[in-house]
C-alpha positions in Angstrom: 48.2 -25.9 -48.8 44.4 -25.3 -48.9 41.4 -26.5 -47.1 40.5 -28.7 -50.1 43.6 -30.8 -49.6 43.3 -34.0 -47.6 45.9 -32.8 -45.0 44.4 -30.7 -42.3 46.0 -27.4 -41.3 47.5 -27.9 -37.9 47.2 -24.8 -35.7 48.7 -23.5 -32.5 46.6 -20.8 -30.7 48.6 -18.4 -28.5 46.8 -15.9 -26.2 47.1 -15.2 -22.5 43.3 -14.7 -22.1 42.1 -18.2 -21.5 38.4 -17.5 -22.4 39.4 -15.9 -25.7 41.9 -18.6 -26.5 39.6 -21.5 -25.6 36.8 -20.0 -27.6 38.9 -19.4 -30.7 40.4 -22.9 -30.5 36.9 -24.4 -30.1 35.6 -22.5 -33.1 38.5 -23.4 -35.3 38.3 -27.1 -34.3 34.8 -27.2 -35.6 35.9 -25.8 -39.0 36.5 -28.4 -41.8 40.2 -28.7 -42.7 41.6 -27.4 -39.4 43.0 -29.1 -36.4 44.1 -27.2 -33.2 47.1 -29.2 -32.0 48.0 -27.0 -29.0 47.3 -23.9 -27.1 49.6 -21.6 -25.2 49.3 -18.6 -22.9 52.8 -17.2 -22.7 56.0 -16.8 -24.7 57.6 -19.8 -23.0 54.6 -22.0 -23.6 54.4 -20.9 -27.3 58.0 -21.6 -28.1 57.8 -25.0 -26.4 54.6 -25.9 -28.2 55.9 -24.8 -31.6 59.0 -27.0 -31.1 56.9 -30.0 -29.9 53.9 -29.9 -32.2 55.4 -28.3 -35.3 52.2 -26.6 -36.3 51.5 -25.4 -39.9 50.2 -22.1 -38.6 50.3 -20.1 -35.4 47.7 -17.5 -34.4 49.8 -15.4 -32.0 48.7 -12.7 -29.5 51.0 -9.7 -29.6 50.8 -9.0 -25.8 51.9 -11.9 -23.6 52.6 -11.8 -19.8 56.3 -12.7 -20.2 57.2 -10.9 -23.4 56.1 -9.8 -26.9 54.4 -11.9 -29.6 56.6 -10.1 -32.1 59.6 -11.7 -30.5 57.9 -15.1 -30.5 57.2 -14.7 -34.2 60.8 -13.9 -34.9 62.0 -17.0 -32.9 59.5 -19.3 -34.5 60.4 -18.1 -38.0 64.1 -18.6 -37.2 63.6 -22.2 -35.9 60.8 -23.2 -38.2 60.8 -21.0 -41.3 58.1 -23.1 -43.0 55.6 -22.2 -40.1 53.1 -19.5 -41.0 52.3 -16.9 -38.3 49.3 -14.6 -38.0 49.6 -11.9 -35.3 46.6 -11.3 -33.1 46.4 -7.6 -32.2 44.1 -5.0 -30.8 45.1 -2.3 -33.4 46.4 -1.8 -36.9 48.7 1.0 -36.3 51.8 1.4 -38.4 54.3 0.4 -35.7 52.5 -2.9 -35.1 52.3 -3.7 -38.8 55.9 -2.8 -39.4 57.1 -4.8 -36.4 55.1 -7.8 -37.7 56.7 -7.5 -41.1 60.2 -7.3 -39.7 59.6 -10.3 -37.5 58.4 -12.4 -40.5 54.7 -12.5 -39.8 52.4 -13.6 -42.7 49.6 -11.4 -41.6 47.6 -10.1 -38.7 44.1 -10.3 -37.2 42.3 -7.7 -35.1 41.0 -9.2 -31.9 37.5 -8.1 -32.6 37.5 -10.3 -35.8 34.6 -12.7 -36.2 35.2 -16.4 -37.0 34.6 -15.9 -40.7 37.3 -13.3 -40.8 39.6 -15.6 -38.9 38.9 -18.5 -41.2 39.4 -16.2 -44.2 42.8 -15.1 -42.8 43.9 -18.6 -42.4 42.8 -19.6 -45.9 44.7 -16.6 -47.4 47.9 -17.2 -45.5 47.8 -21.0 -45.9 47.5 -20.6 -49.6 50.6 -18.4 -49.8 49.1 -15.0 -49.4 49.7 -12.2 -47.0 47.3 -10.3 -44.7 49.1 -7.0 -43.9 47.0 -3.9 -44.2 48.1 -2.2 -47.5 47.2 1.3 -46.4 49.0 1.2 -43.1 52.0 -0.5 -44.8 52.1 2.1 -47.6 52.0 5.0 -45.1 55.0 3.5 -43.3 57.0 3.0 -46.5 56.2 6.6 -47.6 57.5 8.0 -44.3 60.6 5.8 -44.4 61.4 6.9 -48.0 61.0 10.6 -47.0 63.2 10.0 -44.0 65.8 8.3 -46.2 65.8 11.2 -48.7 66.5 13.6 -45.8 69.3 11.5 -44.4 72.9 11.4 -45.3 74.4 8.4 -47.1 74.8 6.6 -43.7 72.2 8.1 -41.3 73.5 5.7 -38.5 77.0 7.0 -38.5 76.4 9.3 -35.6 75.0 6.5 -33.3 77.1 5.4 -30.4 78.2 1.7 -30.0 75.4 1.2 -27.5 72.8 2.8 -29.8 73.8 0.6 -32.6 73.4 -2.4 -30.4 70.0 -1.2 -29.4 69.1 -0.7 -33.1 70.1 -4.3 -33.7 67.7 -5.5 -31.0 64.9 -3.1 -32.1 65.2 -4.5 -35.6 65.0 -8.0 -34.2 61.6 -7.1 -32.7 62.6 -6.9 -29.1 60.7 -4.7 -26.6 62.4 -2.1 -24.3 62.2 -4.6 -21.4 63.9 -7.3 -23.5 66.5 -4.9 -24.7 67.3 -3.8 -21.2 67.8 -7.4 -20.0 70.0 -8.1 -23.0 72.4 -5.2 -22.5 72.1 -5.1 -18.7 70.7 -1.6 -18.3 67.5 -0.3 -16.9 64.4 0.0 -19.1 64.4 3.7 -18.5 67.9 3.9 -20.0 66.7 2.0 -23.0 63.8 4.5 -23.4 66.2 7.4 -23.3 68.5 5.8 -25.8 65.6 5.1 -28.2 64.5 8.8 -27.9 68.1 9.9 -28.7 68.3 7.5 -31.7 65.0 8.8 -33.1 66.2 12.4 -32.6 69.5 11.7 -34.5 67.6 10.0 -37.3 64.9 12.7 -37.5 62.2 10.1 -37.1 59.2 9.8 -34.9 58.6 6.1 -34.4 60.9 3.2 -33.5 59.2 1.1 -36.3 60.4 3.6 -38.9 63.9 3.4 -37.5 63.8 -0.4 -37.5 62.7 -0.6 -41.1 65.3 2.0 -42.2 68.0 0.1 -40.3 67.0 -3.3 -41.7 67.0 -1.8 -45.2 70.5 -0.3 -44.9 71.9 -3.7 -43.7 70.2 -5.6 -46.6 72.2 -6.2 -49.8 71.1 -4.3 -52.8 
């Protein structure tokens, strides 16, 4: 799927800041080959719009008032695996990149990106490419490999039943607030459990733990 094809790329823009969302949608609408079919300002609106309009590509803010864009990405990919997702974020830190990868994102954009960078990102992703920062991704993978080398054959064997459940939800891209609601405990309890998990695994970041956990569950 490229701009040169007759079929226009149908886009859903998701951001809780109305001015930014409207501006981005207006700029994209003026670009040849693109059609903004819907806008959304929350998790609920994004999921409803993705089901209703079946966009080819979603530009998705990572911070939404009722949840995480990472979780929206995971759910959209589960329901519509053919849909492309580009995460909109304010930073390119390792945790954000890794969480996006785990959720199935095809790339990410920094919020300060200009329209040319946005259009380029859409072109790359729509043509089958990926826009995930290679340096940040490589740093994450190096840290995970070192952690794996230091770990026993099963580094998760010392986790409690609750901690394993929390790891399942972290790997699914859920925030602490979402995990707390899922297992019916306080967010403070989840934070303490995450700290305990990282200590047991000799890791520093939850993104590292999620990647290691996902890799251990995947078939060789």
